[in-house]
TIBAGU-148235 format. One record per residue (C-alpha): residue number from 0; residue in three letters; z, x, y. Coordinates in nm, 4 decimals, always signed. Layout:
// residues N
+-----+-----+----------+----------+----------+
:   k :   r :        z :        x :        y :
+-----+-----+----------+----------+----------+
: NUM : ALA :        Z :        X :        Y :
...
+-----+-----+----------+----------+----------+
//
This chain:
// residues 70
+-----+-----+----------+----------+----------+
:   k :   r :        z :        x :        y :
+-----+-----+----------+----------+----------+
:   0 : UNK :  -1.3659 :  -2.6615 :  +4.6247 :
:   1 : UNK :  -1.2849 :  -2.5614 :  +4.9797 :
:   2 : UNK :  -1.0476 :  -2.8571 :  +5.0231 :
:   3 : UNK :  -0.8678 :  -2.7591 :  +4.7043 :
:   4 : UNK :  -0.8157 :  -2.4042 :  +4.8318 :
:   5 : UNK :  -0.6797 :  -2.5356 :  +5.1602 :
:   6 : UNK :  -0.4313 :  -2.7587 :  +4.9776 :
:   7 : UNK :  -0.3286 :  -2.4685 :  +4.7522 :
:   8 : UNK :  -0.2706 :  -2.2477 :  +5.0559 :
:   9 : UNK :  -0.0617 :  -2.5125 :  +5.2284 :
:  10 : UNK :  +0.1568 :  -2.5556 :  +4.9211 :
:  11 : UNK :  +0.1893 :  -2.1790 :  +4.8766 :
:  12 : UNK :  +0.2812 :  -2.1271 :  +5.2417 :
:  13 : UNK :  +0.5544 :  -2.3929 :  +5.2264 :
:  14 : UNK :  +0.6866 :  -2.2424 :  +4.9019 :
:  15 : UNK :  +0.6742 :  -1.8923 :  +5.0486 :
:  16 : UNK :  +0.8613 :  -1.9966 :  +5.3622 :
:  17 : UNK :  +1.1273 :  -2.1660 :  +5.1523 :
:  18 : UNK :  +1.1722 :  -1.8617 :  +4.9300 :
:  19 : UNK :  +1.2043 :  -1.6287 :  +5.2274 :
:  20 : UNK :  +1.4662 :  -1.8484 :  +5.3930 :
:  21 : UNK :  +1.6618 :  -1.8750 :  +5.0671 :
:  22 : UNK :  +1.6767 :  -1.4960 :  +5.0392 :
:  23 : UNK :  +1.8566 :  -1.4424 :  +5.3678 :
:  24 : UNK :  +2.2180 :  -1.3925 :  +5.2691 :
:  25 : UNK :  +2.3702 :  -1.3836 :  +5.6187 :
:  26 : UNK :  +2.5215 :  -1.0375 :  +5.5675 :
:  27 : UNK :  +2.3947 :  -0.8730 :  +5.8855 :
:  28 : UNK :  +2.6513 :  -0.5923 :  +5.8959 :
:  29 : UNK :  +2.5238 :  -0.3951 :  +5.5954 :
:  30 : UNK :  +2.1544 :  -0.4507 :  +5.6665 :
:  31 : UNK :  +2.1597 :  -0.3571 :  +6.0330 :
:  32 : UNK :  +2.3085 :  -0.0098 :  +6.0007 :
:  33 : UNK :  +2.0337 :  +0.2385 :  +5.9153 :
:  34 : UNK :  +2.2788 :  +0.5239 :  +5.8647 :
:  35 : UNK :  +2.4833 :  +0.3305 :  +5.6095 :
:  36 : UNK :  +2.5063 :  +0.5066 :  +5.2750 :
:  37 : UNK :  +2.5660 :  +0.1904 :  +5.0727 :
:  38 : UNK :  +2.2698 :  +0.0545 :  +4.8816 :
:  39 : UNK :  +2.2439 :  -0.3089 :  +4.7836 :
:  40 : UNK :  +2.0984 :  -0.3682 :  +4.4386 :
:  41 : UNK :  +1.9452 :  -0.7036 :  +4.3547 :
:  42 : UNK :  +2.0764 :  -0.8558 :  +4.0339 :
:  43 : UNK :  +2.0331 :  -1.1777 :  +3.8441 :
:  44 : UNK :  +1.8993 :  -1.4763 :  +4.0320 :
:  45 : UNK :  +1.8444 :  -1.2750 :  +4.3517 :
:  46 : UNK :  +1.6116 :  -1.0344 :  +4.1678 :
:  47 : UNK :  +1.4207 :  -1.3208 :  +4.0035 :
:  48 : UNK :  +1.3712 :  -1.4907 :  +4.3406 :
:  49 : UNK :  +1.2583 :  -1.1602 :  +4.4983 :
:  50 : UNK :  +1.0014 :  -1.0991 :  +4.2235 :
:  51 : UNK :  +0.8816 :  -1.4624 :  +4.2429 :
:  52 : UNK :  +0.8351 :  -1.4237 :  +4.6196 :
:  53 : UNK :  +0.6174 :  -1.1161 :  +4.5665 :
:  54 : UNK :  +0.4159 :  -1.3086 :  +4.3057 :
:  55 : UNK :  +0.3611 :  -1.5990 :  +4.5479 :
:  56 : UNK :  +0.2539 :  -1.3549 :  +4.8223 :
:  57 : UNK :  -0.0076 :  -1.2013 :  +4.5905 :
:  58 : UNK :  -0.1368 :  -1.5455 :  +4.4881 :
:  59 : UNK :  -0.1534 :  -1.6485 :  +4.8560 :
:  60 : UNK :  -0.3513 :  -1.3353 :  +4.9452 :
:  61 : UNK :  -0.5930 :  -1.3874 :  +4.6564 :
:  62 : UNK :  -0.6508 :  -1.7488 :  +4.7553 :
:  63 : UNK :  -0.7105 :  -1.6403 :  +5.1159 :
:  64 : UNK :  -0.9689 :  -1.3836 :  +5.0080 :
:  65 : UNK :  -1.1424 :  -1.6387 :  +4.7841 :
:  66 : UNK :  -1.1500 :  -1.8901 :  +5.0670 :
:  67 : UNK :  -1.3152 :  -1.6425 :  +5.3037 :
:  68 : UNK :  -1.5800 :  -1.5563 :  +5.0445 :
:  69 : UNK :  -1.6797 :  -1.9195 :  +4.9839 :
+-----+-----+----------+----------+----------+
//
């Protein structure tokens, strides 16, 4: 059981790292200015990937908590 959780966490961490790197769009000008009044709204595939990343983070945290309890 413990080996299975370790394998699941490894797979989730690789998937999470990949999703985070795919989300960086390279547009540093709009994101670096705090005083900028323009807001960027996620649409389409970008929003799906953002929500999937949050889902993977929650699953990773749950698996980490389960692993510490076992």
